Structure formats: structure tokens, C-alpha cells
C-alpha positions in Angstrom: 64.6 49.3 14.4 67.3 50.6 16.9 70.7 48.8 15.9 69.5 47.8 12.4 71.9 48.8 10.1 70.0 49.7 6.9 73.1 50.5 4.9 73.4 47.6 3.0 69.8 46.6 2.5 69.0 47.4 -1.7 67.7 50.8 -2.9 68.7 51.8 0.8 70.8 54.9 0.2 73.7 55.4 2.8 73.0 58.9 2.9 71.3 59.3 6.2 69.6 62.8 4.5 67.9 60.9 1.9 64.3 60.0 2.6 62.5 56.6 1.1 61.0 58.4 -1.2 64.4 59.7 -2.9 65.4 56.1 -2.8 62.2 54.5 -4.5 62.6 52.2 -7.8 62.7 55.0 -10.7 58.7 55.7 -12.1 57.8 55.3 -8.7 56.0 58.1 -7.1 55.4 57.4 -3.6 54.0 60.6 -2.6 51.5 61.1 -5.1 50.5 56.6 -5.4 47.0 57.2 -3.7 46.4 60.6 -5.2 42.8 61.0 -6.3 41.9 58.2 -5.4 38.2 58.0 -2.9 38.8 55.8 0.1 35.1 56.0 1.4 33.9 54.4 -2.3 35.5 51.1 -2.0 33.1 48.3 -1.8 32.6 47.4 2.2 32.1 43.5 2.9 29.0 41.8 3.7 27.8 39.3 5.9 27.1 35.9 4.4 26.3 32.8 5.8 25.5 32.5 9.2 26.5 35.9 9.8 23.2 37.0 8.0 20.5 38.0 10.3 17.8 36.6 11.0 15.1 37.0 8.1 11.1 35.6 6.7 12.0 35.3 3.4 10.0 31.8 2.3 12.4 29.2 0.9 13.1 28.9 -2.6 11.3 26.2 -4.2 12.4 23.0 -4.3 13.0 21.9 -8.3 10.4 20.0 -9.9 12.3 18.4 -13.1 14.4 15.1 -12.9 17.9 15.6 -13.2 18.3 12.6 -15.4 16.1 13.3 -17.8 18.4 16.0 -19.2 20.8 13.1 -19.8 18.4 10.1 -20.6 15.0 10.0 -22.9 12.8 11.2 -20.4 9.7 8.3 -21.5 12.3 5.7 -20.2 12.7 7.6 -17.0 9.5 8.1 -16.4 8.9 4.0 -16.7 11.7 3.8 -14.5 9.8 5.8 -12.0 6.8 3.6 -12.1 8.9 0.6 -11.2 10.5 2.0 -8.6 7.5 3.2 -6.7 5.6 -0.2 -7.9 8.7 -2.1 -6.1 8.9 0.5 -3.0 5.4 0.8 -1.9 2.7 0.0 -4.8 2.6 -3.7 -4.5 -0.2 -5.7 -3.5 -0.2 -7.4 -0.6 -2.2 -9.1 2.0 -2.4 -10.1 6.1 -4.5 -12.0 8.5 -4.1 -11.3 11.7 -6.1 -13.0 14.9 -5.5 -10.3 17.7 -7.0 -13.0 20.2 -8.0 -16.6 19.7 -8.4 -18.0 23.4 -10.0 -19.9 25.9 -12.1 -18.5 28.4 -11.9 -19.8 32.0 -14.5 -18.3 34.8 -16.7 -20.1 37.4 -19.5 -22.6 36.2 -19.0 -21.8 32.6 -15.6 -22.2 30.4 -15.8 -20.6 27.2 -14.0 -18.9 24.2 -13.3 -15.5 22.4 -12.1 -14.8 19.0 -11.0 -11.4 16.9 -9.3 -10.8 14.1 -8.8 -9.4 10.8 -7.8 -9.8 7.4 -6.9 -7.6 4.3 -6.1 -7.7 0.8 -4.7 -4.7 -1.2 -2.1 -1.6 -1.0 -1.3 1.5 0.6 -4.0 3.5 -0.2 -7.1 0.8 -0.6 -7.8 -2.1 0.8 -10.7 -4.6 1.1 -10.7 -6.0 4.8 -12.6 -8.6 6.8 -13.3 -8.4 10.2 -14.5 -10.9 12.4 -15.3 -11.5 16.2 -17.1 -13.4 18.6 -17.9 -15.3 21.6 -19.6 -18.8 22.7 -19.5 -21.0 25.8 -19.1 -25.2 25.4 -22.2 -26.1 26.2 -24.3 -23.3 25.0 -22.7 -22.9 21.1 -21.7 -19.4 19.9 -23.2 -16.9 21.8 -22.3 -13.9 19.2 -21.1 -14.0 16.1 -19.8 -11.5 13.3 -18.6 -10.8 10.2 -17.4 -7.0 8.3 -16.7 -6.6 4.8 -15.2 -3.1 4.5 -13.3 -1.0 2.0 -10.4 0.9 3.4 -9.1 3.8 2.4 -6.0 5.5 3.7 -6.6 8.9 4.9 -2.9 9.5 6.5 0.1 8.1 7.5 -1.2 6.2 10.2 -5.3 5.8 9.8 -7.8 4.1 7.8 -11.4 5.3 6.5 -13.7 2.5 6.5 -16.8 1.6 5.2 -18.8 -1.3 4.0 -21.5 -3.9 5.8 -22.0 -6.2 8.7 -23.6 -9.3 9.5 -24.3 -10.9 13.0 -25.2 -14.1 12.9 -25.3 -14.6 16.7 -27.7 -13.9 18.8 -31.0 -14.6 17.0 -32.6 -12.8 15.0 -29.8 -11.9 13.1 -29.1 -8.6 11.7 -27.2 -6.8 8.9 -25.7 -3.2 9.4 -24.1 -0.2 7.3 -20.7 0.3 8.9 -18.5 3.6 8.5 -15.6 3.5 10.8 -12.0 3.8 11.1 -9.2 2.9 12.6 -5.1 3.3 12.8 -2.3 3.9 15.0 -2.9 7.2 17.8 0.3 9.2 19.2 2.1 7.0 21.7 1.6 3.6 19.7 -2.1 3.0 20.2 -3.8 0.9 18.2 -7.4 2.5 17.8 -10.6 1.4 15.3 -14.4 2.4 16.2 -17.5 2.1 14.0 -21.4 2.9 13.9 -23.6 0.7 12.9 -26.9 1.1 11.5 -29.3 -2.0 11.2 -31.8 -2.9 8.5 -34.4 -2.3 11.2 -32.6 1.2 12.1 -30.9 0.3 15.1 -27.9 2.4 15.8 -25.2 0.9 17.9 -21.6 2.3 18.3 -18.2 0.3 18.9 -14.8 1.7 20.4 -11.6 -0.4 21.1 -8.2 0.1 21.4 -5.1 -1.7 23.1 -1.4 -0.9 23.7 1.7 -2.9 23.6 4.2 -2.5 26.3 7.4 -4.5 25.5 8.9 -5.3 28.5 11.5 -7.4 26.8 12.3 -8.5 23.2 9.9 -11.2 23.5 7.6 -10.5 26.7 4.8 -8.1 25.5 2.3 -6.7 28.1 -1.4 -5.4 26.3 -4.1 -3.9 28.1 -7.0 -3.5 26.1 -10.7 -2.3 26.6 -13.6 -2.3 24.3 -16.9 -0.4 24.6 -20.3 -1.0 22.5 -23.3 1.8 22.8 -26.8 1.9 21.3 -28.8 4.9 20.6 -32.2 2.6 21.5 -33.1 -0.3 23.5 -33.3 -3.5 21.2 -35.1 -6.1 23.4 -34.9 -9.0 20.6 -31.2 -9.0 21.2 -30.8 -7.9 24.4 -29.1 -5.3 24.0 -30.1 -2.0 25.9 -29.5 2.0 25.5 -26.7 3.7 26.2 -23.6 1.9 26.9 -24.4 -1.3 26.7 -21.0 -3.2 28.0 -17.5 -2.8 28.0 -14.4 -5.2 28.6 -11.2 -4.5 30.1 -8.4 -7.5 29.2 -4.5 -7.6 30.6 -3.0 -10.1 28.3 1.0 -11.6 28.5 2.1 -12.7 25.7 5.9 -14.3 24.9 6.5 -14.3 21.0 8.1 -17.0 20.0 8.2 -15.2 16.6 6.5 -12.4 15.7 4.1 -14.2 14.0 3.1 -16.3 16.8 2.8 -15.7 20.3 1.1 -17.5 22.9 -0.4 -15.3 26.1 -1.9 -15.7 29.5 -4.2 -13.1 31.3 -7.3 -11.8 32.3 -10.1 -9.9 31.1 -13.2 -8.5 32.9 -16.7 -8.4 31.0 -19.3 -6.2 32.5 -22.8 -5.3 31.2 -24.6 -2.2 31.9 -27.9 -0.5 32.2 -30.7 -1.7 30.5 -28.7 -4.8 28.8 -27.7 -5.6 32.8 -31.6 -6.0 33.5 -31.9 -8.1 30.0 -29.2 -10.5 31.6 -30.7 -10.9 35.0 -34.1 -11.7 33.6 -32.5 -14.5 31.9 -30.9 -16.2 34.6 -27.2 -14.5 33.6 -24.6 -12.6 35.7 -23.7 -9.4 34.2 -20.2 -9.4 34.9 -18.0 -11.7 34.0 -14.4 -12.3 34.8 -12.0 -14.7 32.9 -8.7 -16.4 33.0 -7.9 -16.7 29.3 -4.8 -18.8 27.6 -4.8 -18.1 23.7 -2.3 -17.3 21.0 -2.0 -14.3 18.8 -0.9 -15.3 15.4 -0.6 -13.6 12.1 0.7 -14.3 8.3 
């Protein structure tokens, strides 16, 4: 560089006529140092990580062995894994829940209604009992049924169910074979449905669902719908073919605890088609609006 005195640097000659090669260390030939080397043969840097182009190669297979088995006896580790699975989800559990247990106030004919379910078992296989019914205070129980079902998980959110149903009311009583499902649909809708084949050959169906809209941590609004169908007229039980009746409800509950929640609401029940004609022939109103008060409880 201009202005710099290179004469005092080590290895630099004071004679300006000498080149750098003349001042090189003994044994070093700077002119021929790279002679004979093919620079094009040197390896080039390959892209790695996120610099790699997108591809469609399958992901590597996950390891199938257990690393702890390499350090400890495999039999003891297998026993420990079985115990862990039992503790984390393989236990036998149970629950009893009444989604509806209510008093129904309606014009000239107050009544009551219940809809409950109990189950016992594990995550996959369960014994499930269901019961629902209704009545009037002066006339007694008008409809009552119980179901005993084997419930089998067919996915993370749904169970397939099969078993028997027995109707105590209305008379004459009926026994049915049951095939149905229940589960949690997308957007947190609780749904269930079933078909029923009676010992007399009558084919019935039912679909119901509800949704818990949490307004606050304790206040929950629950819209609910239930639809009942029949494949044929069953005059002895006052059931007509097609959509026999529909119930629409809206209930607001306050959760004192998660297990105990009183509620109030309104319920609209309408019979349709031949079922409505049966009701008129019996001197009943095919449509009923009720103000309800009850409690939702589970344990």
C-alpha cells in the first residue's frame, strides 16, 4: 500500500528488484505450489436442511423397538408398559348422568320427564343402560322405556351400540332389538340415533342431539332436539307412520358444580301425521308447550 515501508517486514528484501518469490522461505516454491492440481475436480458444497428442494420421498419409518429394552430386561419393561397403559386409560370406570330430570308446567296438565344414561367399562367396551319417559301428575306414567346396550368405540368420538329395549308404557308393552350410535360430532354437538325392531315386527327410529353453549364458566345454554319415526302405523300404541313426533327444547342451566346444575327452560312437543290424528281421537292436543325446571346431575 502506498506510504507503507515493507523493508523491515520479516522475509522481505531491501532490494526492490527482488520478487516475493525470491524472498520466500527456503524449500517453498510459490510458483509451482499449485502446479498439477485440477481445481475443477474439487468437491462442491451440497445444499442441506431447509436449502434442499421440496420432494415427495416418504418419511422414514419410526423406530419400532423400545430403547429401554437395550439397558434393562425386556420382560420387566413389558410389564411396566402394561401397568402404565392400565393407569393411563385402561381402567374400568363408570358414570351415571341424568341430562333431563324436570318438572313440566303446561296448561291444565302439569307433568314430569326424565332422560338418563349409565355406563360401566373402559375406553373401548362398555355396558350402557338408558332410560327415558314422561307422565302427568294426575294420570301417572304415560311412556317409560329402558335399554341395555353393549357399546363399542369405533373411533375417538363415536360408539356403536347394540342390545335390547323394553317399553313399560304405553300398553301393550313391547320389546325391541336395538342398533344405534352415540358420540361427539364436529363443533361439539352431542348426537345419538338408533333403530328399533319390536317383537311384533314394528320398526321405529330415533335421532336426538344437543349442544352446550357456554355463556360463562357456570352459565350454559342448551338447545336440544329429538325426532321419532315409525315405518308403519302401530295403532295399539297410538303411533303413526313417518315422523311421529318432534321435541324442541331450550334450557339454561347454572352449574353449581360440574356435576350438579339446576336449569329452567321451555320445551315444545308436537305430534304429526297419523300420530296427531290418534291424539285428537283420544281428546288430546297434538302440540304442547311446557315451561320446565329441573336439574342435570351426574356422578
